[in-house]
C-alpha positions as CSV (number, residue, x, y, z in Angstrom):
1,M,110.4,-5.1,59.3
2,K,109.4,-4.1,62.9
3,L,105.8,-3.1,62.0
4,F,105.5,-6.6,60.3
5,I,106.8,-8.5,63.2
6,R,104.7,-6.8,65.7
7,E,101.6,-7.5,63.7
8,Q,102.6,-11.2,63.2
9,L,103.8,-11.8,66.5
10,P,100.2,-12.8,68.3
11,L,99.9,-15.1,65.1
12,A,103.2,-16.6,65.8
13,L,102.3,-17.0,69.6
14,I,99.0,-18.8,68.7
15,Y,100.8,-20.8,66.3
16,I,103.2,-22.2,68.8
17,L,100.6,-22.8,71.6
18,Q,98.7,-24.7,69.0
19,L,101.8,-27.0,68.2
20,L,102.3,-27.7,72.0
21,V,98.7,-28.6,72.4
22,I,98.7,-31.0,69.7
23,L,102.1,-32.5,70.9
24,L,100.5,-32.8,74.4
25,I,97.2,-34.6,72.9
26,Y,99.5,-37.2,71.2
27,R,101.7,-37.5,74.3
28,L,98.4,-38.2,76.3
29,D,97.1,-40.7,73.3
30,G,100.3,-42.9,74.1
31,H,102.6,-41.8,71.4
32,T,106.2,-41.7,72.8
33,D,108.2,-41.2,69.9
34,W,109.5,-37.8,70.3
35,K,111.5,-37.7,66.8
36,I,108.5,-38.0,64.9
37,S,106.7,-35.3,67.0
38,L,109.9,-33.0,66.4
39,Y,109.8,-33.8,62.7
40,A,106.1,-32.9,62.2
41,C,107.0,-29.7,64.3
42,L,109.8,-29.0,61.7
43,L,107.8,-29.3,58.8
44,S,104.7,-27.1,60.2
45,S,107.4,-24.4,60.9
46,C,108.8,-24.6,57.8
47,L,105.2,-24.1,56.2
48,F,104.6,-21.2,58.6
49,G,107.6,-19.7,57.8
50,G,106.9,-19.7,54.2
51,Y,103.9,-18.2,54.8
52,L,105.3,-15.3,56.7
53,V,108.1,-14.9,54.2
54,Y,105.5,-14.8,51.4
55,R,103.1,-12.4,53.5
56,Y,106.2,-10.0,54.1
57,I,107.3,-9.9,50.3
58,T,103.7,-9.1,48.8
59,N,103.3,-6.4,51.6
60,R,106.9,-5.0,52.1
61,S,106.1,-1.8,50.4
62,F,103.2,-1.4,52.3
63,Y,104.8,-1.8,55.6
64,Q,107.7,0.4,54.4
65,K,105.2,3.3,53.7
66,L,103.4,3.0,56.8
67,T,106.7,3.4,58.7
68,T,108.1,6.3,56.6
69,P,107.1,10.0,57.6
70,L,105.0,11.6,54.9
71,S,106.3,14.9,53.1
72,S,103.3,15.4,51.1
73,L,100.0,13.6,50.1
74,N,101.5,12.2,47.1
75,D,103.4,9.8,49.2
76,L,100.4,8.2,50.4
77,K,100.6,6.4,46.9
78,F,101.5,2.6,47.2
79,S,103.5,0.6,44.7
80,P,101.5,-1.8,42.6
81,Q,100.9,-4.9,44.4
82,D,98.6,-7.9,44.1
83,A,98.1,-8.1,47.9
84,P,94.5,-7.1,48.7
85,L,95.4,-5.4,51.9
86,P,97.4,-2.5,50.1
87,E,95.1,-2.3,47.2
88,S,92.2,-1.7,49.6
89,L,93.9,0.8,51.8
90,E,95.0,2.7,48.6
91,Q,91.6,2.9,47.5
92,F,90.3,4.0,50.9
93,Q,93.1,6.5,50.9
94,K,92.3,8.1,47.6
95,E,88.5,8.4,48.6
96,L,89.8,9.9,52.0
97,I,92.1,12.6,50.0
98,R,89.2,13.3,47.8
99,H,86.8,14.4,50.4
100,Y,90.0,16.1,52.0
101,K,90.6,18.2,48.9
102,M,87.0,19.0,48.5
103,D,86.7,20.0,51.8
104,I,89.9,22.2,51.4
105,Y,88.6,23.7,48.4
106,N,85.1,24.5,50.0
107,Y,86.8,26.3,52.9
108,K,89.3,28.2,50.4
109,H,86.2,29.3,48.4
110,K,84.2,30.8,51.3
111,L,87.6,32.4,52.5
112,D,88.3,34.0,49.1
113,H,84.2,35.2,49.3
114,H,84.9,36.5,52.6
115,I,88.2,38.4,51.7
116,Q,86.3,39.9,48.7
117,F,83.6,41.2,51.0
118,I,85.9,42.8,53.5
119,N,87.7,44.5,50.4
120,Q,84.5,45.9,49.0
121,W,83.2,46.7,52.3
122,V,86.6,48.9,53.0
123,H,86.3,50.5,49.8
124,Q,82.5,51.4,50.3
125,M,83.7,52.8,53.7
126,K,86.2,55.0,52.3
127,T,83.5,57.0,50.3
128,P,81.5,58.4,53.2
129,L,84.8,59.1,55.0
130,S,86.2,61.0,51.9
131,V,82.8,63.1,51.8
132,I,82.8,64.0,55.7
133,H,86.6,65.1,55.1
134,L,85.5,67.3,52.5
135,M,83.0,68.9,54.5
136,V,85.1,69.7,57.2
137,Q,88.5,70.3,55.6
138,D,87.9,74.1,55.4
139,R,86.9,74.4,59.0
140,D,89.3,75.1,61.9
141,D,87.1,75.1,64.8
142,E,87.7,72.8,67.5
143,F,84.6,70.6,66.6
144,S,86.2,70.0,63.0
145,Q,89.3,69.3,64.3
146,S,87.9,66.6,66.4
147,V,86.1,65.2,63.4
148,K,89.4,65.2,61.4
149,D,91.3,63.4,64.2
150,E,88.3,60.8,64.3
151,L,88.5,60.2,60.4
152,D,92.2,59.5,60.5
153,R,91.7,57.0,63.3
154,L,88.8,55.3,61.1
155,K,91.2,55.6,57.8
156,K,94.0,53.8,59.8
157,G,91.6,51.2,61.0
158,L,90.3,50.5,57.7
159,E,93.7,50.2,56.1
160,M,94.6,47.6,59.0
161,V,91.6,45.8,57.9
162,L,92.4,45.8,54.2
163,Y,96.1,44.9,54.5
164,T,95.5,42.2,56.9
165,A,93.1,40.7,54.5
166,R,95.4,40.8,51.9
167,L,98.1,39.3,53.6
168,D,96.9,35.5,52.5
169,T,97.1,36.8,48.7
170,F,100.3,38.8,49.2
171,D,102.0,37.3,45.9
172,R,98.9,38.8,43.9
173,D,99.6,42.3,45.2
174,F,103.3,42.6,45.2
175,Y,105.7,44.7,42.9
176,A,109.5,45.1,43.8
177,E,111.4,48.1,42.9
178,T,114.3,50.1,44.1
179,L,113.4,52.9,46.5
180,D,115.1,56.0,48.0
181,L,114.6,55.1,51.6
182,S,114.8,59.0,52.5
183,E,112.4,59.9,50.2
184,L,110.0,57.1,51.3
185,V,110.3,57.9,54.8
186,K,109.7,61.8,54.0
187,K,106.7,60.8,52.1
188,V,105.3,58.4,55.1
189,T,105.8,61.2,57.7
190,S,104.2,63.7,55.4
191,S,101.1,61.7,55.1
192,Q,100.9,61.3,58.8
193,K,101.5,65.0,59.9
194,R,98.2,65.3,61.5
195,L,99.3,62.4,64.0
196,F,102.2,64.2,64.7
197,I,100.8,67.4,65.2
198,R,97.8,66.3,67.3
199,N,100.2,64.3,69.8
200,R,102.7,67.2,69.3
201,I,105.3,64.8,68.6
202,Y,107.9,65.5,65.8
203,P,109.6,63.3,63.2
204,E,113.4,63.5,62.9
205,L,115.2,62.0,59.9
206,A,118.5,61.0,60.0
207,I,118.8,58.8,56.8
208,E,122.2,58.9,54.6
209,K,121.6,60.5,51.2
210,G,122.0,57.7,48.7
211,S,120.3,55.1,51.0
212,S,118.4,52.5,48.8
213,I,116.4,49.6,49.1
214,T,114.5,47.0,47.2
215,S,111.1,46.5,48.1
216,D,107.2,46.8,47.6
217,E,106.8,50.7,48.3
218,K,103.1,50.3,49.2
219,W,103.6,47.4,51.6
220,V,106.7,49.3,53.0
221,S,104.5,52.5,53.6
222,F,102.1,50.9,55.4
223,L,104.8,49.0,57.4
224,I,106.5,52.3,58.5
225,T,103.1,53.6,59.4
226,Q,102.4,51.2,61.7
227,L,105.5,51.8,63.4
228,I,104.9,55.5,63.5
229,T,101.3,55.1,65.0
230,N,103.0,52.9,67.6
231,A,105.7,55.4,68.6
232,V,103.3,58.2,68.5
233,R,100.8,56.4,70.7
234,Y,103.4,55.1,73.3
235,T,105.2,58.7,73.7
236,E,103.2,60.5,76.5
237,I,105.6,63.7,76.8
238,P,104.7,66.5,74.4
239,G,107.5,67.6,72.2
240,E,109.5,64.4,72.1
241,K,110.8,63.1,68.7
242,V,110.6,60.3,66.7
243,V,113.9,59.5,65.1
244,F,114.4,57.9,61.7
245,R,117.9,56.6,61.2
246,S,119.6,54.5,58.5
247,F,122.3,51.9,59.1
248,I,124.2,49.4,57.3
249,Q,124.4,45.7,58.4
250,D,126.2,42.7,56.4
251,G,126.3,45.0,53.6
252,K,122.4,45.7,53.7
253,T,120.2,48.8,54.4
254,G,118.3,49.2,57.6
255,L,115.9,51.5,59.3
256,E,115.7,52.3,62.5
257,V,112.6,53.9,64.4
258,I,113.3,55.2,67.7
259,D,110.9,56.6,70.2
260,H,111.3,58.1,73.6
261,G,108.0,56.8,74.8
262,V,107.0,54.4,77.7
263,G,108.9,51.5,76.3
264,I,107.9,47.7,76.7
265,P,108.6,45.7,79.7
266,K,111.4,43.1,79.5
267,S,108.7,40.2,80.0
268,D,106.6,41.3,77.1
269,L,109.3,41.7,74.6
270,P,109.4,38.0,73.4
271,R,105.8,38.1,72.6
272,V,105.3,41.5,71.1
273,F,105.0,40.1,67.5
274,D,102.0,37.8,68.6
275,P,98.9,38.6,67.4
276,Y,96.3,40.3,69.5
277,F,99.1,40.5,72.3
278,T,99.1,44.1,74.1
279,G,100.9,43.1,77.3
280,E,101.3,45.4,80.1
281,N,101.1,48.9,78.1
282,G,97.8,47.6,76.7
283,R,96.3,48.0,80.3
284,H,96.9,51.6,79.8
285,F,96.4,52.4,76.6
286,Q,93.1,51.8,75.5
287,E,93.7,52.0,71.7
288,S,96.1,49.1,71.7
289,T,94.9,46.2,69.4
290,G,98.0,44.1,69.5
291,M,97.9,43.7,65.9
292,G,100.3,46.5,64.8
293,L,103.5,44.4,65.2
294,F,102.1,41.3,64.4
295,I,101.3,42.7,60.7
296,A,104.5,44.3,60.6
297,K,106.3,41.0,61.3
298,Q,104.2,39.3,58.7
299,I,104.9,41.9,55.8
300,C,108.5,41.7,56.6
301,D,108.5,37.9,56.5
302,R,106.8,38.0,53.1
303,L,108.9,40.7,51.8
304,G,112.1,39.2,53.0
305,H,113.1,41.8,55.2
306,R,114.2,41.3,59.0
307,I,112.4,43.2,61.9
308,S,113.9,43.3,65.4
309,I,112.9,45.3,68.5
310,D,114.8,46.5,71.7
311,S,113.3,48.5,74.3
312,V,113.5,49.7,77.9
313,S,110.5,50.1,80.1
314,G,110.4,53.9,80.7
315,S,113.2,54.9,78.4
316,G,111.9,54.3,74.7
317,T,111.7,51.7,71.9
318,T,113.7,51.1,68.8
319,V,112.5,49.0,65.9
320,R,115.1,48.1,63.4
321,I,114.1,46.8,59.8
322,L,116.7,45.2,57.8
323,F,116.1,45.2,54.0
């Protein structure tokens, strides 16, 4: 109703101005009977009011639709009416939605091809990495150990690219099952033994026996791997430990990953889950990408888990996952 009044207000003002001009002309022409003039104004106003009522009734749903917030594109449809303005606008919107959906489809098609290309590229890169690993696995000299370390870094980088590309198609690659948390963490830490040995950091498992979770093993393993990588990367003192501890909160099983590294400044904590945010530590550790915790948060959100982080600069960091 407010929109209708705002639209018709200029017309009403022009109509009143027109009546005043006509009355003035009659007055200047010598007509002094104000009753007839008032009667004429009344009849004209009734006709104008009838026109406004007709206009509002025929376009009522149109005005209501324009003043109601949209929840989806389907809300753009108007109720059948004979008024030309709503019909023309509805036809215009149908064309607009058609072009919009076509653009969305084209962009989605390009994105799918891009993701497919990334997946193929990652798998192609894994082949030469595996060959190089076979070439140096039986050698223990310093050069071979350096090659193995770089292979591990390349492998982690490729996995990050692959899992990041798959986040948008998460539902296509998801399988929930009951997992033994202790066995899962043992498996992941064992796969990262070269990382621990290279940095002389040691894992310590303090997980209650029988602790079980329901999740996707592959995604959770990648999630824990990211936390291990961060914990080891930001622990500078050799001989320190990364502790894996289970806990119960609100009847749900959780996992804490505790390191005794450089910690995170308090000012950086609110942004640690933002993409590409490296913070103050990123200025001192060149390998920081700002993507590890971001991907961890995205995975937890899609799996229905909660992730939180506490840290004291210079004292270490604790990351908690509540399954």
